C-alpha positions in Angstrom: -11.8 16.2 15.9 -13.8 13.6 17.8 -15.2 11.0 15.4 -13.8 9.1 12.5 -16.2 6.9 10.6 -14.9 4.1 8.3 -17.3 2.6 5.8 -16.1 -0.8 4.7 -14.8 -3.5 7.0 -12.2 -5.2 4.8 -8.4 -5.2 4.7 -8.2 -1.4 4.2 -10.8 -0.5 6.8 -9.1 -2.7 9.4 -5.7 -1.3 8.6 -7.0 2.2 8.9 -8.6 1.9 12.3 -5.7 -0.1 13.7 -3.3 2.6 12.5 -5.3 5.4 14.1 -5.2 3.8 17.5 -1.5 2.7 17.1 -0.6 6.3 16.4 -2.4 7.6 19.4 -5.8 8.8 18.0 -7.9 9.4 21.1 -11.3 10.2 19.5 -14.2 7.9 18.6 -13.9 5.4 15.8 -16.7 3.6 14.1 -16.1 0.8 11.6 -19.1 -0.1 9.4 -19.3 -3.5 7.6 -22.0 -5.1 5.5 -21.0 -8.6 6.5 -21.9 -10.2 9.9 -18.2 -11.0 10.7 -15.2 -8.8 11.6 -12.6 -7.9 9.0 -11.0 -11.0 7.4 -8.5 -12.0 4.8 -10.0 -12.6 1.3 -7.1 -14.2 -0.6 -7.3 -17.5 1.3 -11.0 -17.8 0.5 -10.4 -19.2 -3.0 -7.4 -21.3 -1.8 -6.7 -22.6 1.8 -10.2 -21.9 3.1 -12.0 -23.8 0.3 -9.5 -26.6 0.6 -10.4 -27.0 4.2 -6.9 -26.0 5.3 -8.0 -22.9 7.2 -10.8 -22.3 9.7 -12.9 -19.2 9.6 -11.5 -17.7 12.7 -8.0 -17.9 11.2 -9.2 -15.6 8.4 -9.9 -12.8 10.9 -7.4 -10.0 10.6 -7.6 -9.2 14.3 -9.2 -11.1 17.2 -12.7 -10.0 17.8 -11.6 -8.7 21.2 -9.2 -6.3 19.6 -11.9 -3.8 18.5 -13.5 -3.5 22.0 -10.1 -3.3 23.6 -9.1 -0.4 21.3 -12.5 1.4 21.6 -13.4 0.7 18.0 -17.1 0.5 17.6 -18.2 -2.0 15.0 -21.5 -1.9 13.2 -21.8 -5.1 11.2 -24.5 -6.4 8.9 -25.3 -2.9 7.8 -24.3 -0.8 4.8 -24.2 2.9 4.1 -27.1 4.0 1.9 -26.7 7.8 1.7 -23.9 10.2 2.4 -24.5 13.9 3.1 -21.2 15.6 2.9 -22.6 19.0 3.8 -24.0 17.7 7.1 -21.1 15.2 7.5 -23.5 12.4 8.1 -24.0 8.8 6.8 -27.3 7.0 6.9 -27.1 3.3 7.3 -29.3 0.6 6.0 -30.9 0.1 9.4 -31.9 3.8 9.5 -29.2 4.8 11.9 -27.5 8.1 11.1 -23.8 8.5 11.9 -22.3 12.0 12.2 -18.6 12.2 11.4 -15.7 14.7 11.5 -13.7 12.7 9.1 -15.0 9.9 6.8 -13.0 7.1 5.2 -14.4 5.0 2.4 -12.8 1.6 2.2 -15.7 0.0 0.3 -13.8 -2.5 -1.8 -15.2 -3.9 -5.0 -17.9 -6.3 -6.4 -17.3 -9.2 -8.8 -18.6 -8.7 -12.3 -21.5 -11.1 -13.1 -22.8 -12.5 -16.3 -26.0 -10.9 -17.7 -29.3 -12.7 -17.0 -30.0 -12.8 -20.7 -27.2 -15.4 -21.2 -28.0 -17.4 -18.1 -26.0 -15.4 -15.5 -28.7 -15.8 -12.8 -29.2 -19.5 -13.0 -28.6 -21.5 -9.9 -25.1 -22.9 -9.8 -23.5 -19.8 -11.4 -21.1 -18.5 -8.7 -18.6 -15.8 -8.1 -15.8 -15.8 -5.4 -15.3 -12.6 -3.3 -16.5 -13.1 0.2 -17.3 -15.7 2.9 -20.8 -16.1 1.7 -19.5 -16.9 -1.8 -17.1 -19.5 -0.4 -20.0 -21.0 1.6 -22.0 -21.4 -1.6 -19.1 -22.9 -3.5 -17.9 -25.4 -0.9 -20.7 -27.9 -1.4 -20.1 -27.9 -5.1 -16.5 -29.2 -4.7 -17.2 -32.9 -5.1 -14.7 -35.1 -6.9 -15.8 -36.0 -10.4 -18.2 -33.1 -10.9 -17.7 -30.8 -13.9 -17.0 -27.1 -13.4 -16.7 -24.4 -16.0 -14.6 -21.4 -15.0 -15.1 -18.3 -17.1 -12.1 -16.0 -17.1 -8.4 -16.7 -17.2 -7.1 -14.1 -14.7 -5.6 -14.9 -11.3 -9.0 -15.5 -9.6 -10.1 -18.0 -12.3 -6.7 -19.8 -12.3 -6.6 -20.0 -8.5 -10.1 -21.5 -8.5 -9.1 -23.9 -11.2 -6.2 -25.1 -9.1 -8.5 -25.7 -6.1 -11.1 -27.6 -8.1 -8.4 -29.7 -9.8 -6.9 -30.6 -6.4 -10.4 -31.6 -5.3 -10.7 -34.0 -8.2 -13.2 -32.1 -10.3 -13.2 -32.0 -14.1 -12.2 -28.5 -14.8 -12.7 -26.5 -18.0 -11.5 -22.9 -18.1 -12.4 -20.6 -21.0 -10.8 -17.2 -21.7 -12.1 -14.9 -24.4 -8.7 -13.3 -24.9 -6.1 -15.1 -27.0 -4.2 -16.1 -23.9 -4.8 -16.4 -20.1 -3.4 -13.6 -18.0 -3.2 -11.4 -21.1 -4.3 -8.2 -19.2 -1.8 -8.6 -16.4 1.2 -10.6 -17.5 3.7 -11.3 -20.3 3.3 -14.2 -22.7 6.1 -16.0 -20.8 4.1 -16.0 -17.6 1.0 -17.1 -19.4 2.9 -20.0 -21.0 4.2 -21.0 -17.5 0.8 -21.2 -15.9 -0.9 -22.7 -19.0 1.5 -25.6 -18.8 1.1 -25.9 -15.0 -2.6 -26.2 -15.2 -2.7 -28.6 -18.2 -0.2 -30.8 -16.3 -2.9 -31.0 -13.5 -5.6 -32.0 -16.0 -7.3 -28.5 -16.5 -8.8 -28.1 -20.0 -7.8 -24.5 -20.9 -9.5 -23.0 -23.9 -8.2 -19.6 -25.0 -9.8 -17.3 -27.5 -13.1 -19.0 -26.5 -16.1 -16.7 -25.8 -19.2 -17.7 -24.0 -22.4 -17.6 -26.0 -24.7 -18.5 -23.2 -25.3 -20.8 -20.2 -27.9 -23.5 -20.6 -30.4 -24.9 -18.1 -33.9 -24.4 -16.6 -33.6 -23.1 -13.1 -30.1 -24.5 -12.6 -27.2 -24.4 -15.0 -26.6 -27.7 -16.8 -24.3 -26.6 -19.7 -22.7 -23.9 -21.7 -22.5 -23.0 -25.4 -19.3 -21.3 -26.5 -19.0 -18.8 -29.2 -17.7 -21.4 -31.7 -20.9 -23.5 -31.1 -19.3 -26.0 -28.8 -21.6 -27.2 -26.0 -20.3 -28.4 -22.7 -22.1 -30.2 -19.9 -21.4 -28.7 -16.5 -22.5 -29.1 -12.9 -21.7 -25.6 -11.9 -20.0 -22.4 -13.2 -17.6 -20.0 -11.5 -17.4 -16.5 -13.1 -14.0 -14.7 -12.7 -14.2 -11.8 -15.1 -13.0 -9.0 -13.0 -14.3 -6.6 -10.4 -16.1 -3.2 -10.2 -15.1 -0.7 -7.6 -17.9 0.2 -5.2 -18.3 3.9 -5.9 -22.1 4.4 -5.8 -22.2 6.0 -2.3 -19.5 8.5 -3.2 -20.9 9.3 -6.6 -24.4 9.9 -5.4 -22.9 12.4 -2.8 -21.1 14.3 -5.4 -17.6 13.0 -4.6 -15.5 12.7 -7.7 -15.3 9.3 -9.3 -13.3 8.0 -12.2 -13.1 4.3 -12.4 -12.9 4.5 -8.6 -13.2 7.2 -6.0 -10.6 9.8 -7.0 -7.9 10.5 -4.4 -4.9 12.7 -4.2 -1.4 11.9 -3.0 -2.7 12.0 0.6 -5.7 9.7 0.0 -8.2 12.6 0.3 -11.1 12.7 -2.2 -12.6 15.8 -3.8 -14.3 16.5 -0.4 -12.0 17.8 2.2 -13.4 15.5 5.0 -13.8 12.4 2.9 -10.9 9.9 2.3 -10.7 6.7 0.4 -8.4 3.6 0.2 -8.2 0.2 -1.2 -9.9 -1.4 -4.3 -12.5 1.4 -4.4 -9.9 4.2 -4.8 -8.0 5.5 -7.8 -4.5 7.0 -7.1 -1.7 8.6 -9.0 1.2 6.3 -9.9 3.9 7.7 -12.2 1.5 10.4 -13.4 -1.2 7.9 -14.3 -4.4 7.4 -12.5 -4.9 3.7 -11.6 -6.5 1.3 -9.1 -4.3 -1.2 -7.4 -6.3 -4.3 -6.5 -4.0 -5.8 -3.9 -3.7 -6.5 -0.2 -0.5 -4.5 -0.1 -2.1 -1.4 -1.5 -5.1 -1.7 0.7 -2.9 -1.8 3.9 -0.4 0.8 2.8 -2.8 3.3 1.4 -5.1 3.0 4.4 -2.3 3.6 6.8 -1.2 6.7 5.0 -4.8 8.0 5.1 -4.8 7.4 8.9 -1.7 9.4 9.3 -3.1 12.3 7.3 -6.4 12.2 9.1 -4.4 12.8 12.3 -2.9 15.9 10.7 0.6 14.8 9.8 1.0 15.3 6.0 2.2 12.2 4.3 2.3 11.3 0.6 1.4 7.9 -0.6 4.1 6.4 -2.8 2.9 2.9 -3.7 5.4 0.1 -4.1 3.1 -2.5 -5.8 3.4 -6.1 -5.0 1.1 -9.1 -5.5 1.0 -12.8 -5.1 -0.9 -15.9 -6.3 -0.8 -19.5 -5.0 -1.6 -22.2 -7.5 -0.9 -25.9 -6.7 2.6 -25.9 -5.4 3.6 -22.8 -7.2 3.8 -19.4 -5.4 3.9 -16.5 -7.8 5.2 -13.2 -6.4 5.0 -10.0 -8.4 6.9 -6.8 -7.7 6.2 -3.6 -9.6 3.7 -2.9 -12.4 4.5 -4.0 -15.9 2.6 -1.3 -17.7 4.4 -0.2 -20.8 7.0 -3.0 -20.8 8.8 -3.7 -24.1 11.0 -6.6 -23.2 10.9 -9.6 -20.8 14.0 -11.5 -19.8 13.8 -15.0 -18.2 16.0 -16.1 -15.4 16.0 -19.8 -14.6 16.4 -20.5 -10.9 17.0 -23.8 -9.1 14.7 -26.7 -9.9 11.3 -25.3 -10.9 12.1 -21.8 -9.8 12.2 -19.1 -12.5 11.5 -15.3 -12.8 10.5 -13.0 -15.6 12.0 -9.5 -15.5 10.1 -6.7 -17.3 12.0 -3.8 -18.8 10.8 -0.5 -20.4 13.7 0.6 -22.5 16.6 0.1 -20.1 14.6 0.4 -16.9 13.5 -2.5 -14.8 9.8 -2.0 -13.9 8.5 -5.4 -12.7 9.3 -9.0 -11.8 7.2 -12.1 -11.9 8.8 -14.8 -9.7 7.6 -18.4 -9.6 8.8 -20.3 -6.6 11.8 -17.9 -6.4 11.3 -15.7 -3.4 15.0 -14.6 -3.6 14.6 -13.2 -7.1 11.3 -11.5 -6.0 12.8 -9.8 -3.0 15.9 -8.6 -4.9 13.8 -7.5 -7.8 11.4 -5.6 -5.5 14.3 -3.8 -3.8 15.9 -2.9 -7.1 12.7 -1.4 -8.4 12.2 0.6 -5.2 15.8 1.8 -5.4 15.4 2.8 -9.0 18.2 0.5 -10.1 18.1 -1.4 -13.4 20.8 -4.1 -13.9 21.7 -5.2 -17.4 19.4 -8.0 -18.7 22.5 -10.1 -19.4 23.1 -10.1 -15.6 19.6 -11.1 -14.5 19.4 -13.8 -17.1 22.7 -15.4 -16.0 21.5 -18.3 -13.8 25.0 -18.6 -12.3 25.1 -14.9 -11.3 24.5 -13.9 -7.7 21.9 -11.1 -7.8 22.4 -9.9 -4.2 25.4 -7.7 -5.0 23.2 -5.7 -7.4 21.6 -4.1 -4.3 25.0 -2.6 -3.4 26.2 -1.5 -6.8 
């Protein structure tokens, strides 16, 4: 083996190439990225970076010199347009053809956009995913302006918090009956609804968008109930789509993401995938994990397997979200929960413990890092304390790790 090519210079791509070198891979490595900058953190884009609390260079996952020092060739501002698995070659958008021995696809995902038929292509209708998106949004953040945020998931809520802190008039609409309905229990939705309303955000649940209004640039929105809102710009946060077109066109198996096995290998023996673009098996279900933690961990397992040491990927899901002065930390996946138990911590701290029958499967912790860390360890250890214990605010949870 002489050449590993990684397509996609995000969190997963960076983790993969760094792990290869850290574990002693001596062959050639090429990292291909569509953006003109080296791999960087995306979560701060919609928070600290937009607030002006973080410079661009601090976003970079590694200093630019790291790649040259570790003999990692970077090809930036280009994308892969065709993949020939029989020839083991990738053609780039600049016409250059890269031959590979092993190929890793860390292509990430793309934000869903609104259809043009309802005004989705008007100027001032934005999404938030990369540095260019943040650059387009930054000039819009002027105190007193009116922003409409479409979508009550974590991206929409984080953007709402930034806009509210900047002094904008924020309206957030969510078509589902409650914010965070797809990803969290009603108790967590209630917590964040109250938090945002306390900061002046107008949250409208069960409110669909009929269309955006304006000629050339968006000036308003008509909701499904006929209500019309005047707006200065719109941020769309209605989910992401995994970038699978390159793999699918090459005949690599795709099912809501590039299909991978427990090693991170795709249906082609010399093609691997990791991060947002990949589906994986978790408790006998095929899912995608859209998180920094998964991108890093899965990519590092792929690197180990590329080097010939068999390693299974056993995801331990964790996520986080920063909104105002609240840090939400999530451990586990709450799929299939049938009960949620609330633990009140000190001051504003609280945590929500998800159970499936008698089994602890996930924890949402708001400003309670101790509950998060203990919950995460309990889930990883397969331990499920009685709900009466976790809801007892006076009980010390740490001994549970030894029980």
